[in-house]
TIMARFI-168791 format. One line per 8 residues: their letters; for each residue x, y, z of C-alpha. Coordinates in nm, 3 decimals, padded with zeros to 5 digits. Layout:
A) X/Y/Z  ... $
// end
This chain:
XXXXXXXX) -02.153/01.713/-00.608  -02.206/01.660/-00.192  -01.934/01.813/00.028  -01.897/01.457/00.152  -01.855/01.356/-00.239  -01.587/01.636/-00.323  -01.405/01.537/00.008  -01.355/01.176/-00.127 $
XXXXXXXX) -01.236/01.196/-00.445  -00.999/01.499/-00.279  -00.846/01.206/-00.071  -00.850/00.982/-00.338  -00.632/01.236/-00.557  -00.407/01.283/-00.271  -00.370/00.934/-00.216  -00.294/00.842/-00.587 $
XXXXXXXX) -00.049/01.132/-00.600  00.120/01.030/-00.279  00.157/00.650/-00.365  00.290/00.726/-00.724  00.542/00.954/-00.608  00.637/00.707/-00.295  00.682/00.448/-00.524  01.035/00.655/-00.688 $
XXXXXXXX) 01.193/00.546/-00.396  01.398/00.191/-00.462  01.335/00.075/-00.104  01.067/00.169/00.151  01.112/00.134/00.574  00.852/00.199/00.813  01.032/00.221/01.166  00.730/00.121/01.392 $
XXXXXXXX) 00.634/00.044/01.769  00.361/-00.054/01.983  00.397/00.213/02.199  00.612/00.530/02.267  00.928/00.585/02.442  01.154/00.327/02.314  01.345/00.545/02.078  01.201/00.503/01.749 $
XXXXXXXX) 01.272/00.825/01.618  01.661/00.792/01.735  01.687/00.468/01.530  01.519/00.590/01.231  01.691/00.901/01.209  02.066/00.731/01.254  01.963/00.429/01.023  01.918/00.726/00.782 $
XXXXXXXX) 02.261/00.877/00.839  02.430/00.554/00.831  02.258/00.510/00.533  02.344/00.793/00.366  02.689/00.763/00.495  02.734/00.471/00.265  02.630/00.666/-00.044  02.274/00.628/-00.025 $
XXXXXXXX) 02.013/00.852/-00.120  01.774/00.899/00.161  01.464/01.066/00.278  01.327/01.046/00.621  00.959/01.125/00.667  00.884/01.189/01.056  00.501/01.077/01.051  00.472/01.106/01.418 $
XXXXXXXX) 00.222/01.437/01.389  00.152/01.481/01.774  00.543/01.414/01.890  00.761/01.489/01.597  01.113/01.465/01.718  01.343/01.398/01.456  01.437/01.758/01.368  01.543/01.812/01.742 $
XXXXXXXX) 01.761/01.457/01.706  01.952/01.604/01.335  01.994/01.953/01.442  01.723/02.136/01.250  01.491/02.284/01.470  01.544/02.631/01.322  01.456/02.568/00.948  01.087/02.554/00.814 $
XXXXXXXX) 00.972/02.405/00.451  00.933/02.668/00.148  00.664/02.571/-00.106  00.787/02.621/-00.479  00.610/02.823/-00.739  00.429/02.477/-00.844  00.312/02.453/-00.507  00.517/02.168/-00.366 $
XXXXXXXX) 00.623/02.124/-00.031  01.029/02.096/-00.048  01.197/01.893/00.203  01.477/02.032/00.441  01.836/01.911/00.361  01.968/01.722/00.622  02.297/01.597/00.744  02.484/01.437/00.447 $
XXXXXXXX) 02.224/01.550/00.163  01.953/01.376/00.389  01.579/01.488/00.266  01.372/01.551/00.565  00.983/01.615/00.618  00.813/01.653/00.917  00.539/01.842/01.062  00.717/02.019/01.329 $
XXXXXXXX) 00.923/02.197/01.050  00.600/02.369/00.936  00.489/02.472/01.263  00.559/02.845/01.403  00.727/02.681/01.652  00.876/02.331/01.741  00.648/02.380/02.109  00.360/02.442/01.906 $
XXXXXXXX) 00.125/02.187/02.023  -00.090/01.965/01.696  -00.436/01.991/01.860  -00.584/01.765/01.546  -00.863/01.468/01.585  -00.735/01.159/01.440  -00.942/01.197/01.090  -00.804/01.554/01.073 $
XXXXXXXX) -00.445/01.443/01.142  -00.463/01.157/00.915  -00.606/01.388/00.634  -00.272/01.611/00.697  -00.045/01.381/00.648  -00.182/01.263/00.364  -00.195/01.595/00.196  00.137/01.625/00.334 $
XXXXXXXX) 00.257/01.312/00.155  00.097/01.391/-00.152  00.218/01.768/-00.174  00.615/01.703/-00.106  00.876/01.713/-00.399  01.024/01.377/-00.287  01.218/01.344/-00.626  01.365/00.994/-00.646 $
XXXXXXXX) 01.611/00.803/-00.416  01.727/00.500/-00.283  01.539/00.460/00.088  01.290/00.641/00.208  01.259/00.606/00.592  00.925/00.656/00.767  00.917/00.762/01.159  00.610/00.597/01.240 $
XXXXXXXX) 00.362/00.756/01.470  00.353/00.482/01.808  00.073/00.291/01.801  -00.160/00.131/01.526  -00.440/00.434/01.509  -00.561/00.653/01.223  -00.246/00.829/01.099  -00.038/00.486/01.123 $
XXXXXXXX) -00.317/00.283/00.914  -00.322/00.594/00.678  00.066/00.574/00.627  00.077/00.217/00.564  -00.190/00.228/00.318  -00.015/00.462/00.092  00.286/00.263/00.092  00.348/00.093/-00.266 $
XXXXXXXX) 00.415/-00.301/-00.237  00.743/-00.434/-00.134  00.760/-00.176/00.126  00.933/-00.334/00.485  00.915/-00.243/00.841  01.163/-00.225/01.140  00.992/-00.267/01.492  01.188/-00.120/01.755 $
XXXXXXXX) 01.133/-00.231/02.126  01.305/-00.190/02.477  01.427/-00.524/02.699  01.151/-00.503/02.982  00.840/-00.710/03.057  00.625/-00.509/02.803  00.839/-00.586/02.520  00.643/-00.908/02.428 $
XXXXXXXX) 00.304/-00.695/02.410  00.499/-00.421/02.200  00.666/-00.647/01.974  00.286/-00.850/01.924  00.105/-00.525/01.843  00.369/-00.434/01.595  00.428/-00.742/01.425  00.051/-00.799/01.384 $
XXXXXXXX) 00.042/-00.455/01.243  00.235/-00.488/00.968  00.108/-00.834/00.875  -00.270/-00.686/00.873  -00.121/-00.376/00.624  00.085/-00.626/00.454  00.393/-00.534/00.528  00.739/-00.720/00.501 $
XXXXXXXX) 00.891/-00.779/00.865  01.278/-00.727/00.843  01.321/-00.748/01.193  01.339/-00.615/01.536  01.571/-00.388/01.690  01.640/-00.357/02.066  01.713/-00.027/02.155  01.852/00.052/02.524 $
XXXXXXXX) 01.947/-00.289/02.553  02.203/-00.231/02.826  02.401/00.022/02.995  02.831/-00.020/02.948  02.992/00.172/03.216  03.225/00.387/03.056  03.523/00.325/03.356  03.515/-00.030/03.409 $
XXXXXXXX) 03.312/-00.156/03.100  03.046/-00.397/03.310  02.734/-00.460/03.134  02.389/-00.382/03.320  02.076/-00.454/03.166  01.880/-00.133/03.342  01.550/-00.159/03.124  01.521/-00.536/03.167 $
XXXXXXXX) 01.647/-00.887/03.044  01.350/-01.008/02.860  01.571/-01.173/02.556  01.553/-00.997/02.233  01.624/-01.274/02.029  01.357/-01.483/02.218  01.093/-01.209/02.132  01.223/-01.199/01.750 $
XXXXXXXX) 01.237/-01.613/01.740  00.861/-01.568/01.859  00.730/-01.379/01.610  00.920/-01.559/01.346  01.170/-01.277/01.275  01.553/-01.133/01.294  01.693/-00.951/01.558  01.890/-00.686/01.347 $
XXXXXXXX) 02.043/-00.506/01.649  02.115/-00.465/02.044  02.168/-00.098/02.095  02.315/00.012/02.425  02.136/00.287/02.652  02.381/00.562/02.576  02.444/00.901/02.783  02.610/01.032/02.482 $
XXXXXXXX) 02.253/01.082/02.309  02.188/01.377/02.509  02.512/01.515/02.471  02.420/01.538/02.095  02.097/01.677/02.131  02.214/01.966/02.362  02.504/02.055/02.079  02.236/02.025/01.777 $
XXXXXXXX) 02.461/01.801/01.646  02.322/01.416/01.516  02.475/01.136/01.707  02.606/00.929/01.454  02.856/01.224/01.369  02.922/01.371/01.702  03.031/01.027/01.879  03.159/00.856/01.524 $
XXXXXXXX) 03.374/00.570/01.726  03.136/00.473/01.987  02.970/00.147/02.066  02.637/00.243/01.973  02.757/00.401/01.628  02.951/00.093/01.522  02.602/-00.079/01.575  02.391/00.147/01.412 $
XXXXXXXX) 02.632/00.112/01.086  02.633/-00.264/01.116  02.237/-00.211/01.131  02.255/00.011/00.823  02.501/-00.271/00.633  02.220/-00.547/00.718  01.967/-00.350/00.582  02.140/-00.291/00.265 $
XXXXX) 02.212/-00.682/00.249  01.882/-00.788/00.314  01.713/-00.542/00.070  01.973/-00.529/-00.227  02.066/-00.888/-00.213 $
// end
């Protein structure tokens, strides 16, 4: 057998194994964006925690190979994945029993760059998905890499039927292009779109309560309507996120009573209603 044929067979084996394991989750949600810098990892991480608060068993898969950041957002930077006696990779246990899987939890240090070309990165994420001991659960939340390249395609193709997506965007003139790319990507991959989350939607002054549209005024409702979907949440620009990162505590658990936390929990309730009705 040629090395090319052997590589194809191994990849097929990984695909079959990964797809079978991921199908053990009742619901799968890909958190996607057309570009980076819109807070996709924050939304994915906080949604996972909010769902866990509601008694759901959750796994969070950070599939952003080059910019893995969920470990930092969840306060897990000093922890690493272990391999059990059967050669399977064990998820790291995060807040509220969250199962977390991330490339950054396999590196020597969080600052170590991942210098891989697209096909190698795709192969690595495929093998990771196949080798993790996922178990079973209510929700698998996937923090997707930004854009629509090799890795995003690989992950989307691994997903069993009845997988859904949430598009994260920000309220500026680029949003329409971002949403269009992400919506078209999910459609081409036959992923069902749950709706749009507009992050950094506005800033509310802590002193006077006045709202300011720092990032722009393009309406999330308008974009959602244009692309035939729903605006699930408008999340404010929140300085407390930096405080949470500095303390190593997930924002939702540090700022429990904030407006942002309330909106994220409402988002989790909407997701449950949409998928478990």
